[in-house]
N, C-alpha and C positions, 0 to 999 in steps of 0.2 A: 495791576497793569492794564493797559488799554488794548483791546483786541485789534489785530491788523487784518484788513481784508485785502487779498491780492487777486487780481484777475477780473477787474471790472470790464464792462463791455467796451468802454472807450478809452481806458487808461491802462498803464502798466507800471508796476512798482519794481524798481531795480535796486538791489542792495549789493554794493561792491565790497563791503567789509563784513566783519562778523555781525551776525544778527542774533541778538539775545532777546527772547520774548518770555515774559513772565505771565502773560495771559494766553489767549487763544490765537491760533492762526487759522483763518478761514480761507482756503484756497479753492475758489470756484473754477479756476482754470488750471494751468500747470504750475508747479513749483520747481524752479530750476536753481539749484545751488551750485555755483561755479567754483567753490573752493573756500575753505575756512582754515583756521589755524590748526584744526584737528587733522588727524591722518586720513579720516574718511570724508567723503563729500557731505554726508549727513551724519551727525552724531546725536543720537537721542538716548538720553539716560533714564527716561521714565517710560511709563506705559504708553502704548500707541493703539488707537482704535481706528480701523479703516472700515468705512461703510460702503466701499466700492471694491472693484476688482484690482488685485495687485498683480502686475505682470513684470517679470524680470527678463530683460532682453527682448528680442524680436525673433521671428521665425528664421532659423538658420544662423542666428547669432545669439548664443547663450552666455550665461555667467554662472559661476559657482554661487550656491546659496548655502550658508553655514550657520547653524544654530547651536550655541554652546549650552551644556547643562551645568549644574551647580558643582559637579565633581570634576577635579582635574583630569584632563585628557578625554572627557566624554562629550560627544557632540553628534548632531545629525547634519549630513552634508549631501547636497546634490552636486555632483561633479559634472560639469558640462562637457568635459573632454572624454571621460570614460562613459558618460551617460549612465551612471550608477548612483543610486541613493544608498548612502552608508549610514548605519546606526552604530556608533562606536561606544562601547561601555568603558568605564575606567579600568585601571589595572586590576586584574584578577576577576573581572566581571564581564561577561559577554554583552554585546549590544542586544537589545530585545525589542520586539514589536508587539504591542498590545492591541488586539481587536476586541471591542466590547459592545455592549448594548445598553440602552437606557431603559429597557423593559424592567418594571418593578415587580412583576409577578410572572416569573419564568415558568412555563409549563412544557410538557412533552411536545417536541416538534419545533420549539422556538430555536432560531439560530443565534448563536452568541457572537460569532465573527465569521467573516467569509472573504476569500480571495478568489477573484474571477480572472479568467484569461480570455481575451477577445481581440479580434481584428475589426474594429468598428467602422473603418472607412475603406474596406476592401471593395474594389470596383465591381465584383460579381454580385454584391448585395445579397438579399434574402438569407439563405443559410450561412453564407460566408461571414456575415456580420453578427451572427448570434453568439452568445457566450459559449465558447468552445470547451471550456473546462473550469472546474471550481474545486476548491477545498474549503470545507466549512465545519464548524463545531455545532452540533445539534443536541439540545437537551433531550434526554431520554426519560425524564420524569419531572414532576412538579418540584421546583426547588424549595428548600426549607432550610432551617438553621442546621440541619444535619444531612441534607441531600443536595448534591450537585451532579448527579449522574449525567454524563455527557459522552456522546459518540463523536468520532472524527470521520467525516464522509469525503470520499473522492468521487467527483462526477466528471464524465467526459461526454462529448457530443459526437453523434454519428448521423449527420444530416438532420440535426435537431439542436435545440438548446440543451446544454449539458445536463445529463441525468445521472443519478447515483449508479456507480458500478462496484465500488469497494467501500466497506465500512469497517472501522475498528471500534468495537463497542466498549463500554466503560469497564468491562472485565478484561479487556485485552484480546478478546476473540476477534478473528478476522473473517468477514463474510464477503465472498465474491459472488455477486448475483443475488444476494439475500441481505436484508437489513436486520436479520435476527439470527446470527450464527449461534449454533449450539455447541461448538467445540472450538479449540484453539484456531482451527481453520476449517471453514465449510464452503464448498463450491456448489452452487445451485444453478441448474439449467434445465431447459425443457427439451433439448435435443440430445444428440449422442456425444461423440468425442469432442465436438466443438465446445461443449460445456464441461469438459473434464480437465484433468491435470496431465500435462506432458512434461517429463523431465528428459531433456535432450542435450546432445553435444553439437547440434547444428541448428541454424536458424530456421530451417524448413520443418523441424520437428519430426524428421523421418528416421532418426537414429536415437534410441533411448527407450523410455518406458512411458506408458499411458495408463491412466486410471479413469474410468467413467462408467456410466450406466447405459442401458440399451436404447434409451430415448423414446421408446414406444410405450410399453406397459410399465416401464420403470421397475421391472421385477428382476432384472439381471444386472449384476455388477461385473465389470470386466477389468482385468489387469493384462495389458498387452505389451509385447515387445514391438517397438516401432520400426525395427530394422527388417525390411522386406527381403530376406535372404534365408535360404535353407541352412546356412552356416550360423544363423543367429542362435543365441541361447539365453534363457532366463534362469537366473540363479537365486536361490533363497539361502542366505548365509546366516550362520550362528557364530558368535564370538566366544572363544574359550581361552582364558589366560592371555587376552589381548590379541590373539591371532584369529582372523576370520576364517571360517571353515565352510566350504560349499556343502550344505546339508542336502539340498534338493536341486537338481538341474533339469531343466526342460529344454530340449533341443528344438530347432526349427522343424524337424521332422515329426515332432510330437512325442518322441521317446522321453521317458521320465527316468532319471537316475537318482537313487537314494544311496548316498555314500560313494557315488562315482560321478565324475563330470563327463563321462563318455558312455552313456547308456546304449546298449546294443539292441534292445528290444523296447516294446511299448512301456514295460516296467522292468527296470534293472536295479536290483537291490544288492549291495555289496558291503561286506564288513570284513576288511582284512583278507586273509587267505581262507578263513573258515567262515562260512555264512551261517552263523548260529543265531537262533531266535530272531531271524530277519523280520518276520511278521508275527505279532503276538496280539491276542485278543482275549478279553474277559467276557465275551458274548458268543454264545453258540451260533452256528450258521443260520438256524431257523429264527433268530432274533430274540430268543428268550434268554435273559441274563442268568448265568449260573453263579455269579459272584466269585468265581475262581478262574484261573487261567485254564482254558479248555483246549486251546489249539496253538501249536507252535509249528512254523515251517523252518526246518533246519537243513543245512547242507554243507558239503565239503567235497573237494576233489571231483566235482562234476556230478555228485549224487545229491538228491533231494529227498526229504521225507516229511510227512505230515504226522506230527505226534500229538496225542491227546493225553489228558490226565487218566489216571487209573480208573478202569471200569466205565469210561466214557466211550460213546460211539461217534462215528463221523457219518453224517448224511450229506449227500451231494444232490441238490435239487436244481432243476431247470425250470425257470419261471418264464412263461410266455405272456 
C-alpha cells in the first residue's frame, strides 16, 4: 500500500467514508474519525505504537478506559464515575496487581515493588507535598536459585518523607520500631510508655493494660493497669477445664490476693476453708537449698502455724 500523510501545514485531508489503509498513516496533526461502519469511532485490530502522550478526555470531563484480558470476564477498567481502577480476574480467580523490578542481581535492601501515598499539589508545599506513607517489599538477602528472602515494610511520615515504622520479616515476625524483630512481635523504643504496648477499651488508652520499659536505663520492665482508680484490679488468670480462674489478683490499693479476688491485706492467701500448705518452699530461709520441703505455712479457723520437717530448725533473721 501507499503511505497516507495527514496534517500538512497548508492542506487538510477529509475522509467521509470508511478508510482502509494497508500501509502506514503518518498523522503530524490531529486524526479525527467522525464515524465508520464499526461500532467504535476507531477500530484497530492490530498492534499500536504511540510515541507521544495518550490523553483520554479533558480535565473535569473523563471517560471510562477498559482493557480486556484473554480470559472471559477478566479486564482492567478505569471508571470515570466511581473514580476507581478495577482489576477483575476471571471466575474463580481474584484480580491481582504485580509490582516488579528489572534488577537482574537482587541484593539485600533492594526494593521489589512499592506503593506511595502523596498529596503532591497541596497549597502548603514543603512537608505537605512529601510522600506521606509507603508500603514496599524489600529484599533481605541476595537472591539466588534457592533464596528470595523478602520483608514487607510499612512507612509513614511525621513532618518528613515517610520512614519505616513497621516491618513483617520473611519469617512472619512483626517489628514495630525495629527492622529486625526477634519474636512474633517485638516493639522497640527509646522512651517509656510511649514506646510500649497498650491494650485498652477506650481511644485515650486510659482504661486497660500497658506493657513497657522504664525508658532510662532500660533495666525495668513494667506491666501496668491503665485505669487510674483505687477500684482498679489486675488479674492473672489460669484456665482449667475450659473455665478461667483468677489465680492472682492485685487491687488498686496494692493488696495481692492468691486464691481470692478481694485481698484484705498486702498479701492474702486463701484456699477454701482450710488454708493448708499455702506457702511452700524447698529452700531454707538462709538461702541454702536442702533439697527437701523445709517449711510450710498452714492454717485454719483463724490459726496459723509454721511447720518444718523433722529435726529441722527455723531461723528468723533481720537484714539491714
